[in-house]
Every structure is written in structure tokens, then in C-alpha cells.
VEXFIKE-258716 format. One record per residue: residue number from 0; x, y, z negated of N, C-alpha, C, CB in turn. Coordinates in steps of 0.02 Angstrom, whole numbers. Atoms other than C-alpha are relative to their C-alpha. Glycine has a CB too. Layout:
% VEXFIKE-258716
  num     n_X     n_Y     n_Z    ca_X    ca_Y    ca_Z     c_X     c_Y     c_Z    cb_X    cb_Y    cb_Z
  NUM       X       Y       Z       X       Y       Z       X       Y       Z       X       Y       Z
...
***
This chain:
% VEXFIKE-258716
  num     n_X     n_Y     n_Z    ca_X    ca_Y    ca_Z     c_X     c_Y     c_Z    cb_X    cb_Y    cb_Z
    0      50     -42       5     -21      -5      -6      56      74       4     -51     -18     -76
    1     -54     -55      -7      67     175      43     -13      29     -68      -7      57      68
    2     -21     -44      90     121     291    -101     -57      59      11     109      50     -13
    3      31     -46      14      -9     413    -149      13      61      27       1       1     -51
    4     -14     -67     -21      85     548    -100      12      16      73      54      20     -35
    5     -25      16     -94      93     500     109     -67       0      -4      52     -82      42
    6      61       4     -34     -59     558     196      -9      11      69     -38      37     -26
    7       1      17     -93     -74     482     392      91      23      13     -78      76      63
    8     -50      12      -6     109     492     369      38      58      -1       4     -35      44
    9     -21     -44      -2     150     660     305      13       1     -77     -35      43      36
   10     -44      25      87     232     676     112     -50      71     -28     134      12     -12
   11      29     -37      34     130     786      17      31      17     -79     -60     -28       4
   12     -12      -9      47     198     905    -123     -17     -24     -63      -2      35       5
   13      75      30      55     150     834    -287     -21      83     -41      37     -84     -88
   14      27     -84      40      49     970    -381      14       9     -62     -81      17      -6
   15     -22     -18      89     105    1053    -548     -46     -24     -43       3      83     -25
   16      27      44      57      45     975    -697     -59      96     -28      96     -47     -79
   17      36     -67      34     -98    1128    -793      42      29     -34     -57      -8     -45
   18     -47     -50      21      49    1186    -895      83      -4      32      -1      -8     -81
   19     -60     -21     -40     184    1181    -772      21      91      18     -18     -40      72
   20       3     -76     -30     253    1357    -747     -64      38      -4      17       1      73
   21      54     -44       5      96    1444    -817      28      77       9     -37     -13     -70
   22     -22     -93      -6     189    1611    -831       4      50      84      99       4     -32
   23      -2     -32     -96     212    1619    -625     -47      13      33      26     -42      53
   24      48     -24     -24      45    1644    -617     -30      65     -25     -37     -44      -1
   25       5     -68       4     -22    1821    -625     -89      -4       7      50      47      64
   26      81     -12     -13    -224    1868    -643       4      69      42     -53      11     -81
   27      -7     -92     -47    -245    2022    -518     -90      18     -14      28      -6     132
   28      81     -50       8    -402    2135    -562     -17       3      64      -1      88     -32
   29      53     -12     -66    -526    2155    -408       2      87     -21    -100     -52      -4
   30      28     -79      -7    -527    2330    -356     -49       8      -7       3      34      50
   31      74     -16      37    -679    2416    -439     -19      37      52      -7      41     -77
   32      15     -52     -35    -711    2532    -280     -67      38      -4      11     -18      57
   33      59     -11      -1    -877    2540    -287     -60      42     -76     -11     -69      21
   34      17     -35      55    -889    2581    -484      32      68     -11      13     -40     -51
   35     -59     -69      26    -771    2734    -485     -42      23      49     102       6       8
   36      22     -39     -64    -862    2804    -314     -73      10     -16      12     -42      75
   37      74      11      39   -1041    2781    -409       4      46     -55     -18     -80     -30
   38     -15     -48      67    -962    2849    -577       3      83      30      87     -26     -42
   39     -15     -70     -26    -903    3005    -493     -59      15      60      86       3      33
   40      78     -26     -11   -1061    3021    -403     -53      29     -33     -31     -39      14
   41      49     -21      20   -1150    3027    -529      -1      53     -63     -31     -51      -7
   42     -27     -58      17   -1044    3143    -620      -9      61      24      49      -5       4
   43      -5     -57     -47   -1039    3269    -491     -90      16       6      47     -25      84
   44      74     -27       7   -1246    3258    -482     -37      22     -80     -46     -61      32
   45       6     -40      54   -1261    3302    -656      29      47     -27       0     -23     -33
   46     -22     -56      18   -1133    3420    -655     -51      80      36      80      -9      24
   47      30     -35     -72   -1218    3519    -514     -63      -8     -47       5     -45      95
   48      46       3      38   -1404    3485    -623      12      68     -61       0     -76     -24
   49       5     -21      78   -1306    3562    -785      16      89      28      75     -48     -68
   50     -21     -52       2   -1238    3705    -693     -50      62      41      64     -13      22
   51      64     -12     -36   -1396    3752    -594     -50      23     -68     -28     -77      47
   52      57     -15      66   -1503    3756    -775      56      85     -26      -2     -96     -91
   53     -49     -31      51   -1336    3858    -849     -12      84      44      98     -46       0
   54     -19     -64     -32   -1332    3986    -708     -85      22      56      90     -22      56
   55      42     -14     -26   -1527    3989    -647     -33      64     -42     -33     -58      10
   56      39     -88      22   -1667    4135    -704     -20     -35     -63     -86      45      56
   57      15       6      56   -1672    4068    -864      39      27     -78      -6     -59       8
   58     -12     -23      55   -1663    4163   -1007      14     -24     -70     -35      28      -1
   59     -20      42      57   -1570    4069   -1139     -17      34     -79      82     -13      10
   60       8     -33      61   -1595    4188   -1277     -66     -12     -20      14      71       3
   61      84      33      11   -1780    4154   -1276       3     -53     -27     -47     -17      61
   62       4      71       7   -1752    3985   -1286      -4     -18     -85      69     -34      39
   63     -29      22      57   -1666    3981   -1453     -38      55     -49      86       0       4
   64      65     -39      27   -1788    4148   -1505     -54     -20     -31     -28      28      41
   65      94      31       7   -1950    4053   -1494       4     -91     -46     -46     -19     124
   66      -8      70      29   -1872    3869   -1570     -35      21     -75      92     -33      -4
   67      21      23      52   -1923    3922   -1739     -39      58     -26      50     -28     -39
   68      53     -31      14   -2065    4046   -1734     -42     -36     -29     -23      26      46
   69      40      34      38   -2196    4036   -1845     -39     -38      36     -33      34     -39
   70      50      26     -16   -2327    3984   -1724      34     -57      30     -45      40      37
   71     -36      79      -8   -2213    3847   -1649       0     -56     -44      67       3       5
   72       8      35      66   -2181    3788   -1824     -64     -15     -30      29      35     -45
   73      96      19      39   -2379    3758   -1858       5     -52      66     -96      87       2
   74      39      51     -56   -2408    3685   -1690      70     -78     -12      -1      54     116
   75     -54      48      31   -2242    3541   -1741     -38     -16     -49      73      26     -23
   76      65      42      56   -2360    3518   -1901     -46     -16      32     -38      39     -60
   77      87      40     -38   -2515    3490   -1804      29     -58      29     -52      51      77
   78      -6      54     -46   -2425    3377   -1699      22     -48     -17      28       7      45
   79     -22      60      42   -2351    3278   -1822     -52     -48     -38      42      28     -52
   80      45      14       7   -2501    3266   -1912     -52     -40      24      -5      32      -3
   81      50      29     -46   -2623    3234   -1797      28     -79      37     -13      62      62
   82     -37      86     -18   -2491    3071   -1743      -8     -26     -52      82     -15      19
   83       0      51      75   -2492    3018   -1920     -72     -26      -7      20      47     -80
   84      67      -1       8   -2679    3026   -1944     -25     -46      69     -27      82      -6
   85      30      43     -32   -2718    2945   -1775      25     -88       6       0      35      58
   86     -30      40       8   -2592    2821   -1794     -41     -56     -69      66      35      -6
   87      24      34      55   -2668    2756   -1949     -80     -16      19      12      46     -68
   88      70      32     -13   -2852    2740   -1878      13     -32      55     -63      47      11
   89     -12      56     -49   -2766    2653   -1725      33     -60     -59      62      27      73
   90     -10      79      29   -2687    2509   -1836     -55     -13     -39      67     -14     -47
   91      74      28      29   -2857    2499   -1951     -59     -36      43     -36      61     -28
   92      23      29      -1   -2946    2473   -1821      14     -68      48     -35      34      -2
   93     -38      63     -37   -2822    2380   -1716       2     -64     -57      90      25      25
   94      -4      64      40   -2816    2259   -1859     -61     -39       4      15      14     -73
   95      65      19      -7   -3002    2248   -1870     -26     -19      44     -32      31     -11
   96      27      27     -80   -3038    2200   -1694      68     -66      25       2      92      75
   97     -74      71     -27   -2868    2087   -1675     -13     -66     -44     106      30     -30
   98      43      53      51   -2974    1981   -1812     -49     -23      40     -36      32     -69
   99      66       0     -12   -3126    2010   -1728      -9     -47      66     -26      74       7
  100     -14      34     -62   -3040    1948   -1570       8     -70       7      52      22      24
  101       8      78       8   -2999    1793   -1642     -29     -50     -31      35     -17     -11
  102      49      22      18   -3152    1759   -1707     -39     -76      25     -29      52       9
  103      44      64     -36   -3261    1589   -1704     -63      23      21     -16     -64     -51
  104      65     -27       2   -3390    1693   -1684     -12      57      66      -9      35     -75
  105       0     -62     -70   -3433    1751   -1483     -28      69      -7     -45     -24      64
  106      22     -65      -6   -3520    1898   -1536      46      27     -10     -47      23     -32
  107     -78     -28       0   -3364    1958   -1601      39      28      24      32     -21      -2
  108     -49      -7     -60   -3263    1915   -1481     -16      56      42      -1     -62      45
  109       6     -79     -77   -3369    2010   -1354     -11      54     -20     -64       4      60
  110     -28     -92      23   -3371    2176   -1479      47      23      22      20      19     -66
  111     -69     -28      13   -3193    2166   -1483      33       9      83      50     -60     -57
  112     -27      12     -67   -3156    2124   -1302     -37      57      20     -12     -72      40
  113      57     -64     -46   -3289    2265   -1258      42      52     -14     -93      22     -32
  114     -18     -64      38   -3203    2404   -1385      74     -14      49       1       0    -107
  115     -93      11     -30   -2998    2351   -1296     -39      11      64      62     -94     -11
  116       4       5     -45   -3080    2331   -1132     -18      74      33     -33     -50       3
  117      27     -60     -14   -3161    2492   -1127      61      67      -2     -60       7     -54
  118     -46     -61      23   -3036    2614   -1222      50       4      30      22       2     -62
  119     -31       5     -29   -2895    2533   -1140     -12      43      97       4     -67     -21
  120       4       8     -73   -2977    2543    -979     -17      90      31     -73     -66      20
  121      27     -76     -26   -3011    2743    -978      73      50     -13     -82      33     -59
  122     -48     -23      20   -2903    2873    -981     -10      28     -61      22      36      40
  123      14     -62      84   -2862    2980   -1142      -3      66      16      69       4     -64
  124      29     -68       1   -2889    3147   -1064     -65       3      18      33      44      40
  125      93     -14     -13   -3060    3092   -1002     -48     -21     -78     -35     -73      79
  126      16      23      64   -3079    3010   -1192      -8      72     -11      51     -48     -46
  127      -8     -39      31   -3035    3173   -1260     -29      58      28      53      -2     -15
  128      58     -37     -13   -3150    3267   -1152     -69       3     -25      -7     -10      49
  129      71      37      17   -3296    3171   -1169     -21      11     -98      16    -103      26
  130      24      -9      65   -3272    3187   -1378      -6      77       0      49     -33     -58
  131      18     -71       3   -3254    3372   -1362     -63      -9      18      38      50      43
  132      54     -44      -2   -3413    3404   -1276     -52     -50      -4      -3      48      62
  133      17      49      -1   -3498    3265   -1347     -68      47     -39      48     -61     -27
  134      59     -43       0   -3630    3406   -1402     -56      10      46      19      50      -3
  135      38       3     -60   -3702    3376   -1236     -51     -45       9      37      -8      47
  136      57      79       3   -3767    3201   -1276     -33      -2     -53      35     -79      -3
  137      48     -18      99   -3816    3238   -1480      21      65      -6      36     -52     -94
  138       2     -48      -9   -3867    3407   -1480      33      26    -115     -86      13      48
  139       3      -6      58   -3870    3390   -1670      20     -92     -49     -78      37      -6
  140     -34      36      54   -3813    3257   -1816     -14     -19     -72      44      27      -6
  141       2     -14      65   -3869    3209   -1961     -87     -69     -12      -8     111     -15
  142      45      19      43   -4034    3119   -2071     -68      36      13      27      10     -65
  143      76     -31     -21   -4210    3169   -1979     -38      16     -53     -45     -47      41
  144      34     -49      58   -4298    3292   -2098      29       0     -75     -79     -21      -9
  145     -23      -4      52   -4175    3275   -2232      66      53       9      10     -69     -24
  146     -24     -64     -18   -4020    3350   -2159      45     -12      68      42      34     -63
  147     -52     -12     -72   -3956    3394   -1997      85      52       5     -59      48      58
  148     -74     -68     -17   -3782    3504   -1923       2     -24      76     105     -14     -54
  149     -13     -17     -65   -3754    3565   -1739      62     -47      -4       8      83      20
  150     -69      65     -11   -3619    3416   -1655      43      56      23      -8     -80      70
  151     -43     -32     -40   -3547    3581   -1581      49      46     -65     -47      49      63
  152     -20     -16      64   -3502    3644   -1750      32     -67     -45     -64      32     -34
  153     -77      42      26   -3425    3472   -1817      37     -40      44      -9     -52     -57
  154     -52      28     -51   -3347    3424   -1676      55      49      21     -37     -23      67
  155     -54     -62     -25   -3194    3539   -1663      48     -41      33      41      50     -65
  156     -72      15     -56   -3033    3523   -1556      35     -73     -65      81     108      12
  157      -3      54      41   -2968    3419   -1716      -4     -56      -4     -22       1     -26
  158      -7      64       4   -3063    3285   -1741     -44     -30      65     -23     -24     -73
  159      -7       7     -40   -3107    3283   -1566      68     -48      22     -11      53      12
  160     -75      33     -11   -2918    3232   -1528       1     -65     -56      72      66     -21
  161      -3      70      39   -2913    3123   -1683     -33     -39      29     -22      -5     -65
  162      49      85     -10   -3068    3002   -1637      61     -28      72    -128      15      43
  163     -13      39     -82   -3006    3006   -1456      56     -37      11       7      51      60
  164     -68      45      10   -2828    2964   -1500       7     -67     -27      41      30     -40
  165      32      86      55   -2877    2849   -1632     -25     -62      22     -66       8     -45
  166      35      52     -23   -2988    2760   -1549      33     -34      76     -74      27       5
  167     -48      24     -57   -2877    2753   -1396      56     -48     -33      39      68      41
  168     -42      30      51   -2741    2698   -1516     -10     -64     -13      -4      30     -57
  169      36      57      31   -2837    2562   -1593       0     -43      65     -78      18     -34
  170      10      64     -43   -2872    2460   -1427      86     -18       7     -48      16      86
  171     -57      42       9   -2690    2440   -1404      22     -31     -33      33      13       1
  172     -28      23      63   -2633    2412   -1577     -46     -63     -29       1      65     -52
  173      50      90       8   -2781    2252   -1576      35     -42      35     -88     -11      39
  174     -65      63     -48   -2646    2179   -1427      47     -16     -25      38      18      63
  175     -75      28      23   -2502    2206   -1509     -13     -51     -81      63      86     -19
  176      30       9      50   -2584    2162   -1682     -16    -101      34     -70      69     -14
  177      11      79     -24   -2656    1979   -1586      55     -18      28     -56     -16      50
  178     -79      60      -9   -2505    1927   -1513      39       6     -70      73      32      76
  179     -60       0      47   -2404    1949   -1686     -39     -46     -49      31      81     -33
  180      39      47      40   -2538    1840   -1766     -11     -72      54     -79      42     -26
  181      21      58     -60   -2554    1714   -1582      91     -40     -26     -15      45     120
  182     -39      14       1   -2353    1714   -1637      36     -45     -75      13      50      26
  183      -6      25      50   -2383    1623   -1784      -7     -93       2     -48      40     -39
  184      33      52     -27   -2380    1443   -1789     -74     -29     -39      54     -51       3
  185      94       2      39   -2579    1372   -1812       9     -58     -47     -83     -24      67
  186      -3      45      54   -2514    1239   -1942      13      46     -58      53     -56       9
  187     -12     -24      43   -2494    1375   -2051     -90      25     -43      57      52      28
  188      91       9      10   -2695    1400   -2042       0     -67     -25     -58       5      80
  189      12      62      14   -2719    1222   -2061       1     -30     -66      35     -28      34
  190      -6       8      51   -2611    1223   -2211     -58      51     -63      71       5       3
  191      36     -45      40   -2691    1379   -2285     -83     -25      -7      10      76      36
  192      49      -1      14   -2861    1295   -2264      -4     -80     -64     -39       7      73
  193      -1      56      69   -2813    1132   -2382      17      -3     -54      24     -43       0
  194       2     -39      42   -2783    1237   -2506     -36      29     -46      13      23      16
  195      85     -25      48   -2940    1295   -2547      22      64      80      -2      45    -141
  196       2     -71       6   -2902    1475   -2453     -63       6      79     100      44       5
  197      46      14     -48   -3029    1548   -2337      24      39      57     -70      15     -21
  198     -39     -21     -51   -2980    1617   -2159      18      79     -13     -38     -13      68
  199     -11     -52       1   -2984    1787   -2190      74       2     -70     -76      35      -6
  200     -69      -8      74   -2865    1765   -2377      47     -31      15     -12     -33     -81
  201     -78      35     -38   -2747    1659   -2247      23      64      50     -17     -88      62
  202     -48     -70     -35   -2719    1822   -2135      20      32     -43     -33      56      45
  203     -19     -69      63   -2713    1941   -2275      93     -21     -12     -65     -17    -108
  204     -59      -5      21   -2588    1841   -2371      67     -45      29     -13      -9     -61
  205     -35      24     -18   -2513    1710   -2251      31      16      58     -16     -39      -6
  206     -11      -6     -85   -2536    1751   -2047      35      61     -10     -74       5      60
  207      -3    -100     -22   -2525    1959   -2053      77       8     -19     -64      74     -68
  208     -96     -46      26   -2360    1971   -2189      63     -50      84      50     -61    -149
  209     -36      52     -53   -2272    1835   -2045       0      44      69     -48     -83      11
  210      17     -35     -56   -2355    1929   -1897      58      66       4     -83      24      -8
  211      -8     -67       1   -2274    2100   -1942      85       6      49      -4      30     -92
  212     -75      -6     -57   -2082    2064   -1866     -23     -15      53      69     -51      -7
  213      12      11     -60   -2163    2018   -1719     -27      74      10     -45     -64      14
  214      42     -62     -19   -2280    2184   -1741      19      71     -10     -59      -3     -32
  215     -19     -37       8   -2176    2299   -1802      55      47      35       1     -17     -38
  216     -47      -7     -40   -2047    2329   -1652     -71      40      28      49     -67      34
  217      50     -31     -57   -2203    2377   -1528     -37      65     -31     -63     -60      25
  218      58     -50      21   -2309    2484   -1650      66      52     -18     -68     -28     -75
  219     -35     -47       6   -2146    2575   -1675     -11      34      73      68     -19     -23
  220      -6     -48     -85   -2150    2626   -1496     -48      25      23      18     -35      64
  221      91     -18      13   -2338    2636   -1508      13      91     -28     -52     -71     -93
  222       5     -32      56   -2305    2776   -1643      42      67      55      40     -41     -81
  223     -32     -40     -68   -2165    2857   -1506     -53      21      28      43     -42      57
  224      18     -28     -68   -2280    2883   -1367     -62      24     -24      -3     -51      67
  225      77     -28       6   -2439    2913   -1456      15      87     -47     -61     -75     -61
  226     -22     -92      -4   -2321    3101   -1526      -2      26      59      76      23     -21
  227     -19     -44     -71   -2292    3136   -1334     -80      -5      -5      56     -37      84
  228      40      -5     -17   -2472    3097   -1311     -47      56     -36     -10     -52       5
  229      44     -50      32   -2536    3221   -1411      -9      49      31      16      21     -57
  230      -8     -48     -41   -2484    3348   -1298     -61      21      51      56     -19      32
  231      59     -10     -30   -2648    3305   -1213     -56      36     -39     -19     -61      19
  232      52     -39      25   -2752    3376   -1336      17      70       5     -16     -17     -68
  233       7     -62      -3   -2703    3537   -1278     -53      24      61      68      26       6
  234      62     -10     -40   -2827    3529   -1171     -61      18     -15     -12     -42      24
  235      73     -28      23   -2976    3553   -1282      24      48     -56     -59     -65     -32
  236      -8     -43      35   -2886    3682   -1370      12      -8     -56     -33      28       3
  237     -30      27      68   -2801    3604   -1526      58      30       7       6     -79     -13
  238     -79     -13     -17   -2649    3678   -1566      62     -36     -30      15      68     -19
  239     -42      34      28   -2532    3570   -1573      67      34      18      -8     -70      17
  240     -39     -25     -24   -2349    3612   -1496       5      42      63      26     -36      -3
  241      -5     -43     -67   -2388    3634   -1312     -66      31       3      15     -44      71
  242      42     -72      -8   -2541    3731   -1347      38      59     -13     -61       6     -48
  243     -43     -54      31   -2443    3840   -1450      34      41      33      41     -21     -37
  244     -55     -11     -42   -2305    3852   -1333     -31      25      72      47     -69       5
  245      51     -44     -78   -2443    3904   -1185      -8      52     -34     -89     -30      36
  246      26     -48      48   -2521    4031   -1314      67      57      40       2     -28    -104
  247     -41     -50      21   -2354    4118   -1312      29       7      76      54     -19     -66
  248     -25       5     -76   -2307    4104   -1122     -61      38      28      12     -85      35
  249      65     -54     -11   -2473    4164   -1067      11      88      -4     -56     -18     -65
  250      10     -55      38   -2437    4301   -1163      80      47      37      -4     -25     -98
  251     -87     -14     -26   -2217    4339   -1100       8       1      54      54     -45     -14
  252      -7      45     -83   -2236    4256    -939      86     -49      -7       8      86      92
  253     -60      38      20   -2078    4160   -1013      -9     -62       9      20       7     -65
  254      12      62      -4   -2129    3992    -945      38     -53     -21      -9      -6      47
  255     -62      45     -13   -1993    3892    -918      49     -31     -74      52      51      50
  256     -20       1      70   -1914    3940   -1089     -24     -17     -52      11      42     -16
  257      24       1      50   -2053    3913   -1191     -39     -99      -7     -50      73       3
  258      -4      85     -32   -2077    3719   -1093      50     -29     -43      29     -11      89
  259     -69      47      31   -1887    3682   -1140     -17       1     -58      81      26       5
  260      -3       5      91   -1954    3755   -1335     -15     -70      -5     -65      51     -53
  261      63      52      21   -2099    3619   -1334      64     -67      15     -95       2      66
  262     -37      51     -16   -1974    3485   -1237      43     -22     -57      36      16      54
  263     -40      13      57   -1845    3509   -1366     -34     -33     -69      30      65     -16
  264      27      32      44   -1959    3470   -1525      -4     -63      13     -50      22     -13
  265      56      59       0   -2045    3338   -1462      73     -63       5     -75       4      89
  266     -64      18       0   -1849    3274   -1420      16     -22     -98      48      75      39
  267     -33      12      76   -1809    3291   -1606     -47     -33     -24      18      62     -50
  268      46      63      29   -1971    3208   -1668       1     -56      10     -53      -2       9
  269      29      48      -3   -1958    3082   -1582      75     -49     -15     -46      -3      69
  270     -51      27      26   -1771    3056   -1622      30     -16     -62      28      21      19
  271      13       7      86   -1816    3057   -1816     -38     -46      13     -34      59     -52
  272      77      85     -18   -1962    2916   -1773      69     -53       4     -74      -2     126
  273     -49      59     -20   -1806    2811   -1689      44      -9     -77      59      25      77
  274     -52      16      66   -1693    2839   -1852     -41     -54     -72      25      96     -40
  275      35      23      34   -1828    2771   -1961     -32     -53      40     -35      45     -29
  276      26      68     -46   -1899    2632   -1838      79     -34      -7     -34      21     104
  277     -67      49      12   -1716    2542   -1844       2     -38     -57      64      37      -6
  278       9      39      62   -1712    2510   -2023     -72     -29     -12      17      44     -58
  279      83      43       6   -1900    2459   -2022      28     -64      44     -89      51      48
  280     -13      55     -36   -1871    2346   -1899      60     -70     -15      14      34      56
  281     -43      46      28   -1718    2259   -1979     -14     -22     -78      65      30       7
  282       8      11      76   -1804    2256   -2148     -40     -73       7     -49      69     -46
  283      37      61       0   -1945    2142   -2085      18     -61      49     -65      19      14
  284     -84      71     -52   -1797    2016   -1952      -2     -11     -55     101      19      47
  285     -68      12      49   -1716    1993   -2120     -36     -89      -9       9      69     -99
  286      25      66      -4   -1733    1796   -2112     -19     -45      57     -46       3     -30
  287      15      38     -56   -1772    1773   -1937      75      -3      57     -74      39      36
  288     -52       4     -51   -1604    1811   -1841      58      29     -53     -16      49      79
  289     -88     -25      14   -1424    1820   -1896      13      58     -32      42      15      65
  290     -40     -64      12   -1350    1970   -1996      60       0      31      13      13     -68
***
């Protein structure tokens, strides 16, 4: 038999072993021309945008002057208050309708599905306008012959904004909480039944606490989104930061400067909320991921 180093009469040189003269091999980095070109292009574009804003017809002194005027600060306070209250309403309603959606009762499931379908399927702006003009449908509210009140006096911009944003948020929160409930193993329900727990008690003491680690991250994002969505309340004359900025630039014609002021405050609020969201997520994630 021929030697394995001979093939068709030609001498085949022996291949070096895996550790023979390893220092003779050099790793040559592949040139990343595309990375450098794209990075340079992005820097140039950002520089051009920054140059345009810095040298455009924008009076930056007005931006700094109006950042801390009482009207803007009052609008910021109203924005935070509306967002917090609307989120509380949304979480309460979302929890209730998530439980109803998971119920064995077909009527409860249908009502919960109808609520989620209605408020997720219509724009927030439309809902705010309908609540603000509810007096056209119900001129008065109360108990006939005992107490009544005109709806136009009751439905102020604040209450219309709170109802519109809170009910809309409840529809989205219901799906978030239901997803968290579905993430809990079905055996948890069965174990709760074996020790005599009712369904609601099992939800309150076993299922919902475990679902929090899944629910908290999207709820934090929903709250951040809600802070920005409060700007839509300006169309019904609620004095949040966007509406108050508008009242100022209607008077002094510094439109861009005041829009930048409103945008800066939204960025500040979102950044603060993000700082609170991160440790909250870590707290509820204990035991589910390596530290």
C-alpha cells in the first residue's frame, strides 16, 4: 500500500501539527471601511444639524429665560399630577378588567373584552374631546327631584383629561397585567385550590405578586408614554406644560423657543422617571435573573 503522504505519485508535504510554530501565524484584522465611512457621515450630519440650530433664527436667551417662569413650572406640575392620577386610575381599572378577562363567567369576559376593544381602538384625542363635550349628550347629572348639576360645570378640563387618559390607560394596562398573570404557571392556581383558597384570594396573594416581575417593566414604559400623552390635553384647554407654553408664544411670537422649553421639560421628566424605573425593575426581578 502506498504511503498516505503520496497521492497519484506526487509528494504531499506533511501538515504541521496544531501547536507547530504557532507564533508564525498572525491574525490580520479585516479593514472596516464601511464603519469609518458611516461613522464619519453621521458625525457630519449631526454637526450640520447642530450648526443650523446654533446659528438659526432662534433666540436662545428666551429659551433659558422661560424655562423657569411660573407659568411653565405650573404647567409642569399639572402634567406630573395628571400623569400620576391617570396612571393610578389605569392600574386600578386595568387590574379589575384583567381579572374579569380571565374569569370563567362569559358575561364578565365579554364586558372586559368590550372595554379593552373600545378604548384601545379609538384615538386618545377623540376620547378627550368626547369627554369634554359630554354636556351635549347629558346636559345635567344627578338624582331627579333631589340633586342635579349641569354637566358643563362638572366636566372641567381637568376631569375630562383625567377620565380620558385614565380610561384609555386602563385598557392598555389590562392587557399588560393579563400577560403577567398568564406568565404564572397554572399549577399555582391548582395549589391554591388544594389549600382552600378562593380564586380572588389566590390572585391577590400568589398570582399577582409573581406577575409583578413581568408587569413592572412595561408599566414603567406605559407611564413614561402617559407623561408625553398628557400634551394632548392642551386641546381641551387643560393647563399642562404644552398648553401654557402655547399661551406664552401666542403673546410674544417666540414659537420655536417655547416649543423647545416644553420639549426640554418632557425630556427632564422622562429622564427622572427612567432613573426610578431601573431600580424598581431590579427589585421585582430578584430571584429571577443572575445578579
